[in-house]
Phi, psi and omega in degrees: 000317180298316179295318180299317181296314182294332184291336181271340178073149178230131179188035184271144174271319179294154172277129184256125179243111178265145180237119188212156172186145181281354182255124174288159177077017183266000182097019184296308181295319177299319179298314180297312185293310187286329176289319175299317179298322178295320178291321178298323180292342177272000177100002177282148172279116188237145175220147177241131176257122182261101182262003180279129181301334179284344175057041181299314181294321179295316179295318179301315183290343181278350178278155174056220182269358178089173183282171174270026175200166182276152177230132178231124174282127177222099178262152185281314180052235180260012179294155170286163178302317182294318179295323178297313179296319180298320179296323176295314180301318180296330185278340190243018180303128177092356181280150172274319181228135178237123176260135178242111177273115187266165179297161182281045172195159178269115182219200182301322180300310181299316181297321180292310186292328177297328182288347171233025176269150173271334179208145176242130175254131182238094178284149175204137175269168185284073176219152179299321181297316178296321180296317177297319177297321178295320178299319178295320179294320177300321179298321176300316181295318179299323176301316179294319180299328181298330182251003182233029177053045174094356179265153359278160167296155182223139176223131171275141185241101177298119187240149179053045188285140171232156184272079180232163178299320180298316179302310183297320181295317182293314183287331173295325181294336179296333183298339180286349186261003176055052177233159172293147174233118182285170171294154186290148173256115183278156179271095183241158185296330181300329180295315179291321181295325179297324177296313180298327180278350182069035183226165169276164177297329178297334176268314189285315183214069189297338181258008183283157175303324179296316179298322180294324178297319180285332173298319178294322177294320177298321178294325175297317178299314180300317184291336182253010173237012173089000182284324175224155181248000000 
């Protein structure tokens, strides 16, 4: 692991936020897009790297007038780890914050981006499958922390939350993993409407409860990446 880590090299100025879970449909792309949008609305230079082969974030940004930040698709394919990292670096020159939306499974892409991330966000909805996927993602982050003196910071993001016994049991179980847990993201219609409009919540409905939830998540990111204390 140490040799693998050293081989990709670390030297980024921007803060890198990876968003991962081995389970698709957990709110990963929404978390990346709306948190990035919240930071962009605060005046930060933000960029999103879409490493998912389905290119969901890229397609979303192509609707309407586009996002309030740039999006670049960068898939790994048959690239070497170094070439993959170089392509990301070339795409994000000048950014303050870079969000990396990873594929809906834990693979080489997820392992690489965690190794040069400043923070990892792990969204999960209240289901056993999402919880198992989150546990696997936490294990990836812990591997990186072992060789990076505790980095990246990690936060689980309860997504599409409902007030049920299952929801409470699953999110209570996260406390055993010694990770940050953000405030919950509720399943509201504005989130779906923003996709149809091709916008982030910060653009589409900046005063909505949903936008405020992602603003709080953005503040969590800022507080754990050194931007605010």
